[in-house]
C-alpha positions as a printed NumPy array, in Angstrom:
array([[  19.505, -161.11 ,  -50.819],
       [  22.346, -163.28 ,  -49.642],
       [  25.231, -161.198,  -52.249],
       [  24.578, -158.058,  -50.646],
       [  25.364, -159.468,  -47.443],
       [  27.919, -161.06 ,  -48.304],
       [  29.311, -157.818,  -50.422],
       [  28.286, -155.343,  -47.211],
       [  30.114, -157.78 ,  -45.021],
       [  33.133, -157.538,  -47.447],
       [  33.491, -154.01 ,  -47.859],
       [  33.41 , -153.305,  -44.183],
       [  35.417, -155.325,  -43.543],
       [  38.422, -154.351,  -46.314],
       [  37.844, -150.714,  -45.157],
       [  39.132, -151.573,  -41.891],
       [  41.483, -153.199,  -42.865],
       [  42.375, -150.246,  -44.723],
       [  41.579, -147.507,  -41.959],
       [  43.651, -150.034,  -39.651],
       [  46.95 , -150.29 ,  -41.652],
       [  47.071, -146.337,  -42.163],
       [  46.771, -146.217,  -38.754],
       [  49.202, -147.918,  -37.823],
       [  51.716, -146.235,  -40.661],
       [  50.226, -143.408,  -39.6  ],
       [  51.536, -143.8  ,  -36.079],
       [  55.428, -145.08 ,  -37.325],
       [  55.695, -142.653,  -39.387],
       [  55.22 , -140.162,  -36.86 ],
       [  57.923, -142.633,  -33.757],
       [  60.374, -142.573,  -36.306],
       [  59.447, -138.593,  -37.424],
       [  60.13 , -138.076,  -33.121],
       [  63.174, -140.007,  -33.688],
       [  64.776, -138.45 ,  -36.19 ],
       [  64.2  , -134.992,  -34.606],
       [  66.694, -135.973,  -31.648],
       [  69.525, -138.104,  -34.198],
       [  69.047, -135.675,  -37.266],
       [  73.094, -135.59 ,  -37.504],
       [  73.594, -139.635,  -36.71 ],
       [  71.812, -140.401,  -38.858],
       [  73.24 , -137.851,  -41.674],
       [  76.591, -139.428,  -40.985],
       [  75.307, -142.936,  -40.861],
       [  74.125, -142.49 ,  -44.321],
       [  76.856, -140.317,  -45.687],
       [  79.517, -143.805,  -44.61 ],
       [  77.046, -146.171,  -46.005],
       [  77.554, -143.989,  -49.324],
       [  81.157, -144.204,  -49.377],
       [  81.439, -147.638,  -48.854],
       [  79.561, -147.736,  -52.806]])
């Protein structure tokens, strides 16, 4: 019974960490997309300048 309890705890912790990480990534990508809508032209210009230096 102890093994099953440890296994269940590990599965619950793993799912919690996975869902938490997915939520953080989702919030981050949402804020980045909102910033991209505002600064779309400047981001394109920065990318062109980076490629010119190579």
